[in-house]
C-alpha positions as a printed NumPy array, in Angstrom:
array([[ 28.722, -20.763,  -6.401],
       [ 27.249, -19.404,  -9.076],
       [ 25.91 , -20.011, -12.974],
       [ 25.67 , -17.763, -15.728],
       [ 23.093, -15.96 , -15.029],
       [ 22.453, -16.91 , -11.732],
       [ 24.852, -16.303,  -8.829],
       [ 24.787, -16.568,  -5.015],
       [ 26.692, -16.1  ,  -1.456],
       [ 26.023, -16.77 ,   1.898],
       [ 25.995, -13.972,   4.076],
       [ 25.006, -14.333,   8.198],
       [ 23.424, -17.625,   6.906],
       [ 21.464, -16.625,   4.711],
       [ 21.659, -17.646,   0.895],
       [ 21.384, -14.743,  -1.755],
       [ 20.37 , -15.599,  -5.107],
       [ 20.799, -13.1  ,  -7.485],
       [ 19.342, -13.283, -11.118],
       [ 22.513, -11.848, -12.843],
       [ 21.209, -10.983, -16.803],
       [ 20.559,  -7.289, -16.811],
       [ 20.824,  -7.114, -20.224],
       [ 17.225,  -8.601, -20.354],
       [ 16.545,  -7.21 , -17.034],
       [ 16.798, -10.375, -15.65 ],
       [ 14.027, -12.187, -17.5  ],
       [ 13.718, -16.245, -17.361],
       [ 14.864, -18.423, -20.09 ],
       [ 14.806, -22.084, -19.885],
       [ 18.25 , -22.033, -19.102],
       [ 18.089, -19.643, -16.397],
       [ 15.533, -21.505, -14.673],
       [ 17.505, -24.527, -15.101],
       [ 20.145, -22.58 , -13.094],
       [ 17.915, -20.977, -10.344],
       [ 16.653, -24.911,  -9.414],
       [ 20.332, -25.809,  -9.353],
       [ 21.647, -22.883,  -7.195],
       [ 18.814, -23.5  ,  -4.737],
       [ 19.65 , -26.835,  -4.349],
       [ 23.216, -26.362,  -3.657],
       [ 22.239, -23.465,  -0.946],
       [ 19.188, -25.792,   0.689],
       [ 22.207, -28.731,   0.958],
       [ 24.53 , -26.252,   3.011],
       [ 23.916, -26.776,   6.6  ],
       [ 24.82 , -23.468,   7.153],
       [ 22.334, -21.58 ,   5.448],
       [ 18.994, -20.994,   7.01 ],
       [ 17.086, -18.924,   4.87 ],
       [ 17.615, -17.31 ,   1.336],
       [ 17.111, -14.13 ,  -0.536],
       [ 16.291, -13.864,  -4.081],
       [ 16.907, -10.273,  -6.301],
       [ 17.689,  -8.87 ,  -9.387],
       [ 20.944,  -7.448, -11.057],
       [ 20.828,  -4.345, -12.421],
       [ 17.467,  -2.208, -12.016],
       [ 15.192,  -4.976, -12.738],
       [ 14.324,  -7.729, -10.106],
       [ 12.807, -10.267, -13.09 ],
       [ 11.256,  -8.993, -16.339],
       [  8.913, -11.705, -17.064],
       [ 10.275, -14.983, -19.161],
       [ 11.019, -15.487, -22.733],
       [  7.645, -17.717, -23.914],
       [  9.663, -17.745, -27.448],
       [ 10.184, -21.672, -27.281],
       [  7.046, -22.415, -26.864],
       [  4.615, -23.518, -29.913],
       [  6.567, -26.593, -30.488],
       [  9.595, -24.965, -32.015],
       [ 11.769, -27.441, -29.41 ],
       [ 10.314, -30.31 , -29.842],
       [  7.849, -29.945, -26.778],
       [  4.048, -29.45 , -25.956],
       [  3.607, -25.928, -24.753],
       [  2.693, -27.46 , -21.421],
       [  5.829, -28.848, -21.206],
       [  7.499, -25.586, -21.781],
       [  5.233, -23.448, -19.517],
       [  6.578, -26.079, -17.026],
       [ 10.033, -25.859, -17.556],
       [  9.517, -22.002, -16.741],
       [  7.369, -22.104, -13.894],
       [ 10.759, -24.179, -12.432],
       [ 12.488, -21.068, -11.979],
       [  9.895, -19.578,  -9.591],
       [  8.105, -22.69 ,  -7.988],
       [ 11.951, -23.918,  -6.5  ],
       [ 11.568, -21.187,  -4.235],
       [  7.642, -21.869,  -3.404],
       [  8.672, -25.494,  -2.689],
       [ 11.675, -24.851,  -0.43 ],
       [ 11.666, -25.623,   3.001],
       [ 13.77 , -22.906,   3.795],
       [ 12.161, -19.004,   4.562],
       [ 12.278, -17.189,   1.939],
       [ 12.517, -13.772,   1.16 ],
       [ 11.886, -11.505,  -2.452],
       [ 13.855,  -8.519,  -2.151],
       [ 12.538,  -6.588,  -5.293],
       [ 14.572,  -4.322,  -6.463],
       [ 12.799,  -3.017,  -9.439],
       [ 10.184,  -4.42 , -11.897],
       [  8.406,  -7.563, -11.366],
       [  6.475,  -9.013, -14.378],
       [  4.587, -11.752, -15.152],
       [  7.279, -14.811, -14.112],
       [  9.198, -12.008, -12.371],
       [  5.709, -11.431, -10.346],
       [  5.486, -14.929,  -9.878],
       [  8.721, -15.333,  -8.445],
       [  8.184, -12.782,  -5.927],
       [  4.588, -14.463,  -5.241],
       [  6.407, -17.708,  -4.513],
       [  8.501, -16.073,  -1.694],
       [  6.771, -16.033,   2.253],
       [  7.715, -12.348,   2.085],
       [  8.21 ,  -9.656,  -0.404],
       [  9.962,  -6.762,   0.248],
       [ 10.267,  -3.664,  -1.9  ],
       [ 12.305,  -1.239,  -2.952],
       [ 11.167,   2.274,  -3.589],
       [ 11.641,   1.503,  -7.68 ],
       [  9.831,  -1.691,  -7.061],
       [  7.069,  -2.159,  -9.5  ],
       [  4.547,  -5.182,  -9.398],
       [  3.229,  -5.619, -12.798],
       [  0.964,  -8.658, -13.768],
       [  1.127,  -8.032, -17.268],
       [ -0.528, -11.699, -18.748],
       [ -3.803, -10.457, -20.298],
       [ -2.338,  -7.627, -21.962],
       [  0.375, -10.083, -23.311],
       [ -2.619, -11.897, -24.887],
       [ -1.897, -14.935, -22.607],
       [ -4.041, -16.326, -19.706],
       [ -1.886, -15.991, -16.185],
       [ -0.057, -19.113, -15.205],
       [  2.27 , -20.515, -12.615],
       [ -0.314, -20.322,  -9.903],
       [ -0.668, -16.297, -10.555],
       [ -4.28 , -16.041,  -9.574],
       [ -3.903, -18.439,  -6.657],
       [ -0.993, -16.903,  -5.058],
       [ -2.263, -13.36 ,  -5.517],
       [ -5.904, -14.143,  -4.062],
       [ -4.415, -15.739,  -0.958],
       [ -2.346, -12.695,  -0.551],
       [ -3.924,  -9.467,  -0.966],
       [ -7.68 , -11.241,  -1.655],
       [-10.091, -10.609,  -4.367],
       [-10.381,  -6.933,  -5.216],
       [ -6.615,  -6.281,  -5.146],
       [ -6.004,  -9.157,  -7.447],
       [ -9.076,  -8.375,  -9.929],
       [ -7.229,  -4.474, -10.074],
       [ -4.348,  -6.195, -10.715],
       [ -4.741,  -9.041, -12.876],
       [ -7.928,  -8.26 , -14.981],
       [ -7.713,  -4.485, -14.865],
       [ -3.879,  -3.944, -15.133],
       [ -3.127,  -1.899, -12.095],
       [  0.639,  -2.213, -11.567],
       [  2.034,  -1.516,  -7.951],
       [  4.92 ,   0.294,  -6.829],
       [  6.65 ,  -0.44 ,  -3.511],
       [  4.476,   1.897,  -1.274],
       [  1.33 ,   0.699,  -3.08 ],
       [  2.051,  -3.036,  -2.929],
       [  2.739,  -2.543,   1.4  ],
       [ -0.41 ,  -0.507,   1.276],
       [ -2.261,  -3.616,  -0.203],
       [ -0.137,  -6.24 ,   1.435],
       [  1.4  ,  -7.501,  -0.926],
       [  4.855,  -6.397,   0.305],
       [  5.663,  -6.573,   4.101],
       [  7.82 ,  -3.416,   3.552],
       [  8.729,  -0.676,   1.392],
       [ 12.011,   0.903,   1.75 ],
       [ 14.869,   3.328,   0.003],
       [ 16.468,   1.136,  -2.601],
       [ 19.839,   1.005,  -0.821],
       [ 18.169,  -0.332,   2.239],
       [ 16.513,  -3.112,   0.647],
       [ 18.985,  -6.139,   0.704],
       [ 20.519,  -5.27 ,   3.879],
       [ 17.087,  -5.381,   5.285],
       [ 16.275,  -8.987,   3.376],
       [ 19.56 , -10.521,   4.988],
       [ 18.977,  -8.74 ,   8.534],
       [ 15.4  , -10.321,   8.409],
       [ 16.681, -13.838,   6.976],
       [ 19.555, -13.713,   9.204],
       [ 16.744, -13.878,  12.388],
       [ 15.437, -16.926,  10.834],
       [ 18.869, -18.541,  10.014],
       [ 19.83 , -18.306,  13.841],
       [ 17.386, -20.327,  15.066],
       [ 18.16 , -24.064,  14.453],
       [ 17.165, -25.252,  10.938],
       [ 15.06 , -28.237,  11.442],
       [ 12.602, -25.736,  14.069],
       [ 12.809, -23.448,  11.655],
       [ 11.581, -25.568,   8.574],
       [  9.21 , -27.721,  10.574],
       [  7.46 , -23.853,  11.729],
       [  7.434, -22.734,   7.884],
       [  5.615, -26.275,   7.336],
       [  2.965, -25.94 ,   9.947],
       [  2.339, -22.438,   8.646],
       [  1.456, -24.225,   5.74 ],
       [ -0.533, -27.059,   7.142],
       [ -2.747, -24.566,   9.291],
       [ -3.753, -22.756,   6.124],
       [ -6.611, -25.836,   5.483],
       [ -7.36 , -25.742,   9.003],
       [-10.872, -24.273,  10.176],
       [-11.044, -25.986,  14.02 ],
       [ -9.263, -24.192,  16.633],
       [ -8.683, -27.5  ,  18.421],
       [ -7.589, -29.082,  15.28 ],
       [ -4.671, -26.139,  14.92 ],
       [ -3.785, -27.145,  18.736],
       [ -3.047, -30.586,  17.956],
       [ -1.288, -29.872,  14.86 ],
       [  1.095, -27.551,  16.63 ],
       [  1.141, -29.817,  19.656],
       [  3.114, -32.317,  17.713],
       [  6.324, -29.976,  16.751],
       [  6.047, -28.204,  20.147],
       [  6.714, -31.427,  21.957],
       [  9.23 , -32.46 ,  19.738],
       [ 10.871, -28.61 ,  20.232],
       [ 10.712, -29.087,  23.775],
       [ 12.846, -32.395,  24.066],
       [ 15.673, -30.323,  21.481],
       [ 18.808, -29.541,  22.884],
       [ 18.536, -26.064,  21.597],
       [ 15.314, -25.171,  24.037],
       [ 17.075, -26.563,  26.596],
       [ 20.053, -24.604,  26.273],
       [ 17.98 , -21.091,  25.645],
       [ 16.236, -22.422,  28.544],
       [ 18.866, -22.312,  30.612],
       [ 20.274, -18.707,  29.543],
       [ 17.147, -17.243,  29.967],
       [ 16.629, -18.773,  33.531],
       [ 20.58 , -17.454,  34.193],
       [ 19.89 , -14.312,  32.565],
       [ 16.563, -13.882,  35.033],
       [ 18.267, -14.682,  38.194],
       [ 21.268, -12.139,  37.451],
       [ 19.146,  -9.557,  36.742],
       [ 17.039, -10.452,  39.992]])
């Protein structure tokens, strides 16, 4: 599976998506956004894929987006043009599969949005998280401030978005933007290892669990949360995978006793 500037492979049940335009530091252009969305479509249609990892080729993760097509030069409104660019990262945000951003270098603007759109961010030692919107004279977009505030809170959002703080991998881990910061050569193996753990569980169970994590964000009452989880937990108890694993666990306990 591949496209001119996006390539993918499946490793241990993990769909690894690589932005492959190192000559422009993997910055999004309209065609690349379309390619990324199409690759995710293909991976999600593959029943052997249970998680997604996205990373960048070369020394950058994704250095933003080419906005030169805005201003009506292609017969579209600015809003339409921006929405087309957003698709490059929002397609990952909409995936029912668990997603990991393996940030191997600069993640700037739309590239930072790509990282934010994933469920988990892993940072290499060379990672740089740079919102840069205000420096370019443009308002943040793509849900950037909402994602940042939900992930790291208001102070870190203000520090990065308003005051231009650029976070390296270690700082990103410290403020909770990245789950872990590791040496660059350990980044992709760790992302695949984590993805493989999710992919080893029944896919529908994983998808339902990810959906629950999203749903409970809007729940403020414990009893309501209990009822929300009850529906899917009861469903899972009736699935063959649970019954098989329960028997295997019981046999393991009986052998050790």
